[in-house]
N, C-alpha and C positions, 0 to 999 in steps of 0.2 A: 531295450525293450520296445516293441512295436505296439502302437495303439490303434486298433481298427474297430473298436466296439461302437455301436450306435449310441450317442449321448442324448440325454434329455437336458436341453440347455436352460439356463436360468431365465432367459428372456421368454422362452416358450412356457415354462412351468408357471411363471408369474402371471401372465396375462392372456395368452393365446391371442396376441395381436392387440391387446388393450381394448378390443371391441366387446369383450365379454361383460356380462353383468352378473352380480351375486346378489340374490334375493331381489332382483329387479332394480338394483342400484348400480348406476355406471360408476366404475372406479376412476378417480381422478388420475390423469396422466402423470401429474407431478409425483405421485406415490412411487413410480417406477424409475424416474429419472434422478441422477445425481446432479449436484450443483456444478456448473461449468468449471470453475476454479482454474483459470488460465495461467497456471504457474509454469515458468520455464526452468525451474530448478532441476538439476540432474543429480541423481544419487552418486556420491563419490565412488570411483572404482568401476563405473559402468560406462558402456557406450550404447545407448538405447535405440538409436535411430541413425539413418543416413546422415553423415556429416555432424554427428554428435547431438545437436540440439535443435529446437524448432526454428531458430534463426539460420540454421545450416552453416554455422561458422567453421566447423571442424576444429574448434579450439576447446581443449579440455584443461582448464586451469587447475593446478594442484596435482596433476597426474605426472608421474615420472616416466620419461621416454627412454628408449634404448640408446643411451649415449655411448655405449660400447658395443662391440660386436656381440650379438646375442647367441646363446646356445639354443639348440632345439630340445625342448623339454619333452614333447610328445607330438605325434602325428595321428590324425583321424581321417578316415575315408568317408566322405559324405556325398560325393557326386553320384548322380544316376546315369543312365545310359545316354542321356542327351548332353551330359557334360556342361550343364548350365548351372551357375552358382550366383546367387544374389549377394547383396551386401550382408556381412556378418554383423550381428549385434550381440551384446553381452551384458549380463549383470555381474555382480561380484563373484558369483559361484558358477555361472553357466554361460556357454557360448551357444548361440542359436544360428543355424545355417539353413537356408532354403535353397534347394535345387528346383528344377521345374516341376518335379513330381513328388518331392519329399520335403519334410520339415524335421530337422534333427537337433537334439539338445545334447551338448557334450560338457563334461565337467571341466572347469577351468584348470583345476590343479593337476588332474591326471589324464585328461583326454578321453576318459571312459564315457561311452554313450549312456546317457540317462534314459532317453526314449527317442523313438522315431515314428512318424506316421505318414502314410500315403493318402489317407482319406479322413476327412473330418467334417463331411456334410451332415446335415440334420434331417431326421425323419425320412421323407420320401426320396430325397436325393443323396442319401448317405453313401450309396455305392458309386456315386460319381467320382472319378479319379481327381486328385488334387492337381491343379494347374496354377503355379505361382506366377503372377505377373509383376507384382511390386511388393516391397517389404522384405523381411519382417521389420516390425517396430515394437519395442517394449511399451506396454501400457501399465496399468496398476495391477500387477500380478498376472498379466496376460500378454500374449503376443497378438499383434494386429498385422494382417497381410491381405493384399488384394489377390484373389484367385481369378479364375476365368469368369468375369461378369459379376462377381460377388466380393464382399468384404467380410472377413472372418475374424473373430476373436477366439483364441484358444488359451487354455490354462497353461501357465509356464511350467507347472510342476509335472504334468503328465501328457500334455498335448491334446487333451479332450476339448471338444467344442463347447464354447459358452454361448455364442450367438452368431447368426449370419445376417447380413444386410444385403439385399439384392440391389446391385448398382446398375445392371444392364450396360456396363461399360468397362473396357479395359483401361484402367487408370495409368497415367504417366507417373503419378505420385500420390502417396497418402501422407498426411501430416497430423501427428498427434501433439496436442498442446494441452497439458493438464488432463482433465477428464473428457476431453472432446477429441474426436478424430475427424479430419476433413478429407473428403473425397468427392469425385465427380460422379453423379448418377445421371443416366440418360445417354442417348446416342447422339454423336456428332455435334452439330451446333445447337441441338436442343438439350445438351447436358446442363445440369445445375450443380453448382458447388453446394455440398450437403454437409451439415454439421451433425455428428452422430455421438450420442452419449456412450462412452466406452464401457460403462458398467451394465447397462440394460440393452444396448444395441438399438435404441430408439432415436428417431430423428428429432433434433432440436429445431432446426430450420433448414430451408434450402432457398437459394437464390432463384430469381427468374432467369431463364436462359440467357436473356439479353444482358444480365448483370454478372455472368459467371466467369470464373477464372480457374485455372489449374492450381491446386494448393502447393506451392513450392517452398515458401518460408513464412515465418510469423515473427512479428515484433510489435510491441506497444498496441495490443488489441486489434491488429490488422493482419490478415492473410494476404500475401502478395504472390503473383504468378502470372503466367501467360493468359491473356484474354482469349476465351474459347471461340467466339464468333468473329474475331478480328485478327487477321494474321499480322505479325510484326508489331504487336502491342502487348504491354504489360499493364496490370491493374492491381488495385487493393480493395479488399472487402472488409468492412467493419464487423468484427465477430459478435458484437452485441446486438446488431440489427440485421445482418445478413445482406446489407446493401453495399454496392460498389461505390467507393467514395472518390476514386480517380482512375483515369486511364491515360496512358502515355504511349504514343507510337515511338518505337525504338529504331525504325528505319534500317533494319538489316534483313537480308534474305537468306542468310546461312545460319540461322539461329540453332544453337546446340541445345537440345531440350534436356537440360539438367536443372535441378533445383537451384534457385537463386540464393544468394547469401545477403544477409542484412547485418551491417555493422556500423555503429556510430552514426546513425541516422542516414546511412547510405545503402542503396540497393545495388548489388553487383550481379551481373548476368554474363554469360559466356557466349560469345560467337566464335565459331571455328577460326582460330588464328588470333584472337584478341579478347581482352576482357573489358567490359563497359561498366560504368557506374553512373 
């Protein structure tokens, strides 16, 4: 089933940008934000984001792997004319696949399409075609993905839009930790790492451009990734303050821009031809 109707998002219906007043009284911002809750627990039987978890380990404990030659249970066609397919993510019941111009939900058990959408803009830009740049990632009953210059949250059950956040940037990575998604907003070296509440679509905080990194991985209250304004450097930002707490030059010129991995107090990054820690 294809979804192309114009949605009224929760974020817009609640506050019209939080700048509105009711009876002359300004509504407190905290009424619309959820608590951050930086949990890294993953629901059993799901693969909610690239490399499984916020630390990007790719390790799913307690999950049975294909130890014998698998049979093909079903096949589903999801590619569009550009033949671009992003990472797959799944819950227990549904597999989600994004091509460059479509987002598709398929039943795990049967391969039957649950829904597909090519547009989920909001209000004035609703007719703008979908252009997927990064994601998808499962949130709390929603899918998060970076489109062309924007970050979207859509309902897992039908693909309808919940909110849109204008990033003005094509992100290399988005990172969801608990009730917060991290992305870069802004252009070039003026980009800022931004923490966004996944329930309301409201900004929790953003770093100064000089403090910014790309959100590649998370562990122990810190987001780690490539420093935006310094080439060949990585850094870490404290999620409670939005401040960068360290930066380290890694001294490589052929850096392969993929999310880092954090395991046992070590940060692993990939250079073409070798792995560094």
